N, C-alpha and C positions, 0 to 999 in steps of 0.2 A: 295929781291925786298921785300917791306914788303906783309904783306898779311893782310887781312880785315877780323876780330875775330870779332869786334864791333856786336852786336846784334840789332844796327840799323845803321849799315853802309852798303853798296852798295852790299857785299853777303848775308846780309840779307834775299833781296827781290831779289836776282841771284838764290836762295837753294829752296827759292817756287816757281820761275819759271823754273827751271829743273824739278821739283817734286821731292828735295833732303828731303824736309821737310815732316813729319810725315808719311816719306813714308814706305811699306809694308817690309820686312827685311825677307835676308835671315834666315831658321833654320834646323836645323839639323834635320835629319828623326829620329822617333823614336817611338816607341809601345807605343799607350796609354794610355793601364793599367798599363805599366812599370812607365810611366811618373805620372799619376794615384798616383801610391803608392809614389813616389818623393812627391807628392805635399802637403801630408797629415802633417798638422802641431802637434804641440808637445811641449807642455809649459816646459817639464822636461830638454831639453838639452839647453834651454836657459836662465832657470832657474838657473841649477849648472853651466855653466861658467859664467853664471853674478854675484851668487853669492862669485865664485873665486876670480873673476877682481876687485871688489869692494872689496872683503879682500886682496888682493895683493894693493891694492892704499889705503886703512883703515892703515893696518899695514905699510908700507912706510913711506905714512904720520906720522904715532907715529912715528916713528926712526927717522924723520928729526926733528920733537918737542922734541926728548930727548935728541938726541944728538949737538941741536942748536950750535953753538956757539966755536962748536971743527969741525976738518975738517972730524970726521969721518960723520959727516952730510951731505956730500957731495955724494956720492953712494947710499944713500935711498932718494937722492933728483932726481938725475939722473934718477932712477927706476920711482919713483913718478909723475915728471914730464911725463914722456914719456907716463904714464898710460894714467894720465891725460889729456893732450892733444891730443898724438898720437894714440893710440889703442882706444879710445874712438869715433875714428871716423867712425870706421869699426861698432859697436857697436849702431853709430848713421843711419849707414849705411841700416843695415837690419830691423831693427826696424820703421824707414822709409817707406821701402818696406811690412812693415806689417807681414813679414814672420818670423820673430824670434821668438816670441812667437803665440799660440795656441789664445790665450785670448787675446782681440783686448789691453783694459784698460792696460794691461803689456808694447805692444809696444809703448802706447802712452808715456805712465811714462818713460819708459828708451830712448825716442825718445828723450822727453823736456829734462831729465837731460844732456844725453849726447852730445846734441845739443849744450846746452850753455858750456858743459865743451868742444868741440872741437871750440867754436866761431864762431857757424852758428845760428843764424838766425830760428827757426823751420820754420815759417809758411813759409817765403823765398826757405829757401831750399828744401825744400820738392815739392817745386813749378817748381824747378830748375830743380832739379835732375828727376822727371818724364819727364820735356823736355830733359834731358842729355838722357833718356833714348828712347822717340822718334826719336834725330838727335844725336844718339854718333857721335860725330867729328865731324860733318858737320857744316863749316863754318858761321857764322851770325846767327845760332841756337841753336849752345849748350855753354851753357853758363859757362860749367865746364872743356873747353879745357884748359888744365895744360901748354901744351908743343905749346905756336903759334910761327910758323915759322916766320922769319927766329930764332933761338931760341937763348935768352941775358943770356949767363955763368952768370952773375952776378945774373940776379934773379933767376935762377935755387940757387944760391947757399944763398941766402937772404931766400927762402922757407925751408932751415935747420935750421935757427934761425929765425922762426916765423915772418921775414919780410917782406913780402909778403901778404900770406892770409888773415892773423889778420888784416894788417896796413888799405888793400882794403875795408875787411868787417867791418873796425870801420869807415870808411866815410858814408858807409849805416845806420850803427847803428846811428848812432849821427844825420844823415837827418830824419832816422824816429823817433828818439826821440822825434824832433820837431814837427812831423806830416806832416813831406812832407815825399813822397815816392820818392824811386830813379828811376830814367827814363829806368835804364837796367831795371831794375825789375817789373816797367811796363809794360815790354814787356810781360812776361808770366805768373804773377800772375793777375789773373781777380780781376776786382773793389771790389767784394764784401769782399773779404781776405785781404783790406786795412788797414782795423782796426785795425784786430786784428795781424796784422804784428807794425801797429802803440803801440796796446796795450805792446806785446811781449817785443820790443823793447826798451819802460820804464819799464818793469819789471828787462829788463838785466840791463839798465839803472841804477836801484834804489838795486841791489844788489852789481855791482863793487862801488858803490858811501857807500854801509854800508859797504864796506870792508876796503875803504882809511879811512872811520871815524873809525872805528874799531881800523886798525891800529896807527892811531893819536891817541886814549884814551888808547892803550894797552900800547902806547909806542913803539911798537914792530914790523918790517916788515914781520913778520912771518904770519899773516891774507892771507895779499898781497903776499908772495910768495908761499901760498898753495891754494890762487882763485887767479887768475889774472897774474901771472908772468908763471906758468906754459905754457901757452898760447904761451908764446911766448919759453922761455928756454927747453922745453917738443916738440916742433912743428920737433924734426931732424929724429925722426923714421918715422914719415906718408912719407916722401917723398921717402923714400928707396922704402917702399913697394910701398907708389901711382904712381911712374915712372914707375913700370914694366907695368901697365896697359895698358897704350896707346903710348908710348913714341915713338918717331921715325919713328908712323907706320904709314898706309894711309891714309886721310881725302876724305870726299865724296863719301864714298861710305856705299852701300849699304849689306853688311856682315860682320859681328862680325868678321869672321875669317880674314878679311883682318884688321882691325884696333883696335884689344885688344889682348890679351896675358894669356894665363893658363903657370903658374909658379908653380912647383913643390919647395915645404917646409917644411920642418921639423917641427915636432907637435908642438913645442913652437911657431914659424912665425904661424904656422896655428892656434892655438890658439890665438893667440895676433890679429891676422887677419881676423879671425873669417869665413878662407875657401875662403876667397877673392881671393887668387891666382888661384884660377877657373874660372877667369873671363870671359872666349869666354863662359860660359857655363852657369855663370849668366847671362850675356846679351841677350843671346838666350832664357832664360828661369827662367825669373825673379819674377815665382811665387814659384820657386822650393828653400825651406829654407838653409840658410847656413850650416846647421849639415847631408844635403842630395848631395850636390857637391860634394863632393867625389863620391858618386855611380852614380850620373848624368853624370860625366868625363868621368866611365868605360861606358858609352852606347854612347857617341856621338863622342871616342876620335878619332874613326878611319875613321872620317868625316871630322878632324879636321887637322891644320897645328900640327908640332909637340910641344907637350910642351920642356920648358926651365928647365933645369937638376937644377937648383937653380938658387937663386936672382942674385950671382955673373955670371953664363953663360947668366942671361936678361942682364946685365949690360958690361959685354965685346959686345952685338950685341947697346946697345944703347950710348954710350959713344962714340964710332968712330959715328953714327948716326950722332948728334945732330950737332957734328963737325962737318961733311959735312955738314948738312942741315942749318948753318951759312954762307955755302958759296953759296950754292945750297939747297936753299927751297923745289927744287920741286921733291927732293930724298926722293925714301922711301926707309923702308925693302922689299927685296924682300919676300916675302909670298908664299911660294909651297902648294897649295891646292891639297888635293889627289884627286885620279878619283872619278868618282860619286858613291855613297857609294849604295851598294846593298844586302847588311846583310841583309837576309831572317830574322836574331832573333832580328833585331834592327829599321825595317824597319816600316815606320809609318802606323797606320792603324786606323786613324781617322772613327768615326760612321757617316756616312751621311744616312739619309736615302729621297728618292722623291717621289714625285705620279704626276699624268698628270691628275688625277682624275677629275672631276668637284664635286663642293661644293653643298652640299643640300639645302635647304631651308632655313636651321637654320645656315648658313656657315659651318655647320660640313664638316671637313676633315680626313678623319684615314690615323696617320701617322705610326703606324707599333703593332705590339705585344708587352704589357708591361713586359712582360720576356726579349726584345733586349732591356731595358735601367735599366741597375744596378744601386741599391742604390746612391747615391752619384755622379751618370753621370751626364754629357751635351751631347744630342747628336745635330749635324745640321741635318734640316729637310729644303730641298725645294719643293715650288708647285706653281707653274704658273711664273714663273721667280724671287717668293720673294722667301727671305730665314729668317730663324726661327732657336732660340735656346729651345729644350725642355728640360726642367732639372726635374731630381728626385733627388728629397732631401734623407739624410742618415733616416729620420722619415719617408719616403717612400711617400712624396706631391710629387705633380707632377703640373708643371707652365712651360708658353711657355714667351718665349718675344721675338722681331725683336733680325734677328739674330746680327747684325752689332753694336757693340760697339756705341754708339751717339762720346764720344770720340775721341778716336782713329779707326785707319784705318785695325778693324782686329774683328776676328768671334769669338763672343760668346761661342762656340763650343768649340774652344779651354779653354776657360775658368776654372776655377775652384769654385765649389757648396761650399760655409762654410754656417753652418745655413739655412736661410731662404734667405741668397744672394749667389751674381753671383760674381767672382773677375775675371777681364778683365785681358785675357794672358799681356798684353803688357804693360799694367802700374800699375799695382795693384789699378786698380778704381775699386767702391764697387757699383753693385746695386743690392736694395730691389726688390726678386720674386715675392712678394704679390701686388706692385705697381708700380713697375719700377720704382722709385724713386732713384737719387744717391743717396748712403751713406758713400761713400769713396773718399775724390780728387784723383784723379785731372778730374773724373768722375762729370759733372755739370749737364748736360741733362737727363732728364728722359728719361727709355726705354720705349718705346709700349707693354704691354701685354696684353695676350689672355688668353683665361680659355679651360683647359686640362678637360677633362672625362674620364674614364674608361668605356667602352661599351662592356660586352662582352670578357673582358681578350683584347682588344684593345686599344690603345692610338689613343684619337681623341680629335682634334684641334679644336676649335670654332673660326672662325675667325672673326664674325661678332656679339658675344652674348654679350661676356661679358661687365662689367660697365666698365673697365677702356675703352676699343674697341669702345662700343658707342660713349664716348666723345672724341675720337680723330673722330670717322667717321663722327660727327655731324660737326665738320668744315673743313671738305672738300669740297671743291665747285670745278662745272664745268665751267671754264669758254671755249670760242670763242676765238680767234687771231683776232681781226682787223688788225690791220699794225707788219710787225715786218719788219723796216728798218734801215741802218746805220746811227748815227750819228756820228761816227770816223771810222778812219780806223779798229780797232779791237771790237768796242762797238756797239749794236744794241739796239736801243731802242723799245720794247715787248710791244703792246695795248691791252687790253682784256676787256673785257665784259662779267659778268655772264651768264652762257646759263639758269638759271631757273627767271632769272628775281630780282635775292634779291642782294641787293650789298655789298660787303664785309664789313664789320666794322672794322676800322682799324682806329689808331690815328699816327701824321706823323712823321716818324722816323721809324717806326714797319717793321716786315718785314714776310716772309710765306716761307713756305717750298713746292718747286715744284716738284713734283712728279717724276721723269725722269724713265720712262719705259724700257723694253728690247729695244733694236736696232740697227743697221747694218747701218750706215750711209755714203755714200760716200757724202766726202763733197765736190765733183765735180757739186752735187747737190743744192747749198745751195746757197741761190741768195745774190749776193754782189750788192752794189748800185754803180753807180757811184758818185766821181771818186776813188773809196775806192779800184776797181780790179788790180789795178795796183800794188800795194801792197801787196795786195795775191797773185797775182802771183809773184809777187819777191820772198817771201818765198813757193811759189810752194804750196799755201795752198791748191790749188783744186785736189793735187793728191793723199790724203790722205782720209784713213776712224774714223770712231767711231764705237765700239762694244762695246754694253754692253750689258750682259744676266739676270741681273735681277733687277727689283726695284730700285730705289735710289730715297734719296728726296737732294736738294740739296737748300741751304737759300740766298734770294736774297730781297734787299729791297724795298720797293714801293717809286717810285718817283713821287704820284698822293697826291692832295690838297684831304682830304678823304671830303671835304663840297662843293668842285666847281666841279670836274672831275667825269665825268659819266664811267670812263674808268681808270682800273687800268693802268699803265704802270710802265715799268721795263728796267733801264737801264745795260744791261748786256755785260761783256767784254767776247771774246772769251780765254777762257786759252790753253796753248800750251807750251809744252816742249820739249828743245832737248836733245836727246840722240845721238850724233854722227852728222853725216849727216842727221838723222831723225829727223821730228818732231812726237809727242803725241799730240794729242787734247784732250780736256775736254771731258766730257761725257755730265756732264749736258750743259755746255755751247755749245757743240756740237747737242747735243737734239734742246736748243733752238735758236741758229742760222737756223734750218735748220725750223722752222713751217715757215706755210704757213699762210694765209688766210682763214678763217673758220677752222682749225682745232682744235680740240679740247686738252685742256687741264688741271688738277689737280692742285689744292693748297691746303695746309693745315696752316692753321692759323686765326691772326696774333696772330705775336712773337713779344718780344723785348721791352726794358725801355728806347731807347735812344729816351728821350721825351724831347720836347725844354720845359723852364721853361719860364712862362707868371708871370716875376717879374719886369718887366721897365727896365733892366738892360742895356748896352752898350751889344754888340753878336758880337762875330767873330765865323766864321764859316769857315774852314780849309779842303779841300778838295782835292784830284786826284784819277785822273781816273773815276773807275765806281763808286767808294765813293761819286759823285756826285748825286748819287738817294735819298736819305733821306736826306739830306742837300738840296736840289730842295725842297722836301716835307713839311721839314719845314719853308723853307724861303717862298714859297707860303704861308702857313697857316697862318705866322705873318704878311703877306701884304694883301691876297686880303681876309683873314678871318680877325683876330682880328684887324686890319688893326693898329699895332701899332705905338706907337709913339718912341720906342726905337729905338738907335743909334745901326746898323747892316752892318757888313760889311762881305761879302764874299770873301775869299783870295784863288783861284782853282788854281791847277798846271797838267801841262799836258806835257808829254816827249817831243813832238812837236807841231806846229800847229796844221797837221792834227788831233790830242788827244781833241782839243778843240770843248765844242759843247754846245748846250743851250746858247750861247750868245746871241741872240737877244733878247730871251725872258729877260735874267737880265738884257740888256743893256736899255731895255722899262723900264721896273721895277726900275731901277735907275733914270730915266728919268721923271720917276712920282712920286717917293717917293724922298725927299734932304735927309733924313734920313738914307738910305740907297745907299751903295758901292759895285761896283764890279771889280774887280781884279787879272789879269789871270798871268801865269809866266809858260815859258815852261823850262822845265833843258836843252834840246839839241837845243845850239845856232841854229838860221835857217841861211841857205844860199841860198839866188835870192828869198826869200821870203818877202813881203810888208811887216815886222811884226816890229814894233816900240815900242813893252811892255815888260816887264821885263823879264828878264832872269836868272834862278838862280833854286835852289830848292823855296818851295811854303814856308817854311817857314823861310828859311835866305830872302828869299825878302816879306816877312810880317815884321822880325823884320826891316829890314833896312828901310823899307820905313815907319812905321807905330810905331809898339812900343816899339821902343827905345827912342823915344821921346816923348812916350804917359804918361802923370803925373800919373797914378794909373792902371796899368794893373791887378793888382790883383781885379778892379773891375770891370771888363768883367767876363763876361758867355763865355767859349771857346766849340766851337763844333767841335768833328772832327770825319772824316771819311777817310778812304783809305787803304792802303797797310801797314802789322803790323811796318814795317819801317819808314810809314809816321811816327806815332801815335807819334813810340816812339821818332822822333826826334824832334815832336810839342812838346810831355813834359817835353823832355832836355831843348829845347829852353826857354818854358815855367814857371818851376824850375828856372832858371837861372834871370829869372824875380821877385822871388819869388809868384809865381804866386801861391796860394793851389789848393791841390787836387780835393776839393770842388767845384772849378771853374771850372772842364774839364770833359765836357763827349766825350765818344766814341764809333765810330761801328767798327771793324773790317773785311775788307774780304778776 
């Protein structure tokens, strides 16, 4: 049976629902001081290896031109093309992580050059690889799964002659040159990068066009054989190395020891592959430079499956496994993990300080002695269920930030200090320690920063007194719960009013961060309105608990119209994931579902630029589930505040009839405004219910019932809000109608 690896397919949403997306992964225990030694960046190893590599490329290329027209050119051309197209993969990989060199500009230069050589668009693949590390071999999430099941032997063989990856990449390149973003790319690359994608694609196109013109001008195919043809003719070595990484191993697991291999190679292969044969180690600790991976292997090998003795040994397992998976896609290579690791020489010694002391009037709290934080070290500090990262640079300067990375589910105390920046251990994203701003993707959202001082040899953290903190604190507002009622089976409408009487100033489509305090909630205490209790009992939802030990933040879009509503409304969906026969319920949604009338809640914000355009063009809103919230705010603003005369349609998708809400409001708005129409579709065909509406995905219904016969789909503004899978499906559908990306705005949840 075919499996769904599509980034916009059902598996994408399923991986989110089951907690596999952007999850926490197992890491082998390792002494933090030893790890810090391995993390040290050094220009020289990569400078030396790059000079040798480029020297081999230029020398073999020279021999090709020297012997051109003779059979003697064949051997150097085989070497040239493999060095050009296959070994550039490992250079692309390491420089993309920003670990090959100490100097960031060197990483960037090598990354751009090797991206072109390996025929990967540099912006797209930087984000693609970040997703690969977040969701390694997770179906529907990892864009770099090279062996989908059941494996097709023909496709595997095509990869050895460059007719797989490059051909697929070419279609994306041409679309980007034309100024349109590929739908798959839109699922993992943020909007602010789209112009750079198009710019880089056009540079690639210009280079290839120049090579074509040069070949014609010189009346020789040598320029094309040196730049262009190697992408296909030299691709044979890349899959030989690459298939050893993950082929035949488990999918949808959160332990790299189960889905990744380490393979011993000789010195030549390790040079060509830049030590990526130590692949379990690399995935566990992506901050470690390639030249330190052999040492890392020695520290963690007793906690990992036995390495393969050679490339040949790995293929003795891979080939029969792939043949078996052709008939049985559920088959995996059995992996035997060692007993729980307890070597005292290698046990993790993460540095954690904590305090339950009260802050003084300045917001000061003592952390530890200055001598307990070494130069270049970052430690974790927990206080009153909040967690922080205290950093001491090699220059001796002290900084503090919130503990959790704003991009990934990772504590920054596991990160690495580079100058006045901190690098996240999960994605290699970086933040400035001075102001918390992101300085390296995939980090996009700023960290909250705090002032740190030394008082009598003690490190003191000031939680209220820094400039950055005052700015953030001024955005915090306290609200009282007016009501918290079910509008659908697993969606509540939360209504709030400010406790200080000052309204929250926001624009339609924006969101806030809800502060989620520590809690231990029995879901049996949650009030579920009739007739929705039956569905809750069916999934045994009342029998579970939600527990949280530190303060967290969760983003929720506002459903209100700022000019009309005196209350702030949110549509919150209860998140839960299945682990076998048990369910784990979302920390943020459990907290909000448990709120009662007159409870207090804190918000920070507003944030976001998902704003409606007041330009008179026709507008179509596409939403699903709790994605209703910002779209309701948009539409209410258009008709009840602006009194728009533009044509507006709202197409809302639900799983079932019981998931539809706010229909009375939109039907009334439709009756009052001839230029507004409301359309509902359900993806699950109803049984024994008086429903006569549309059935199917909201995108299919919109296309079938309206856009397929529209004269100018590109003349419409589109506003999308829903799951990543729904967003991607919508963008793909609109791309087929030649709708430009400038006409599409979206917000994912």
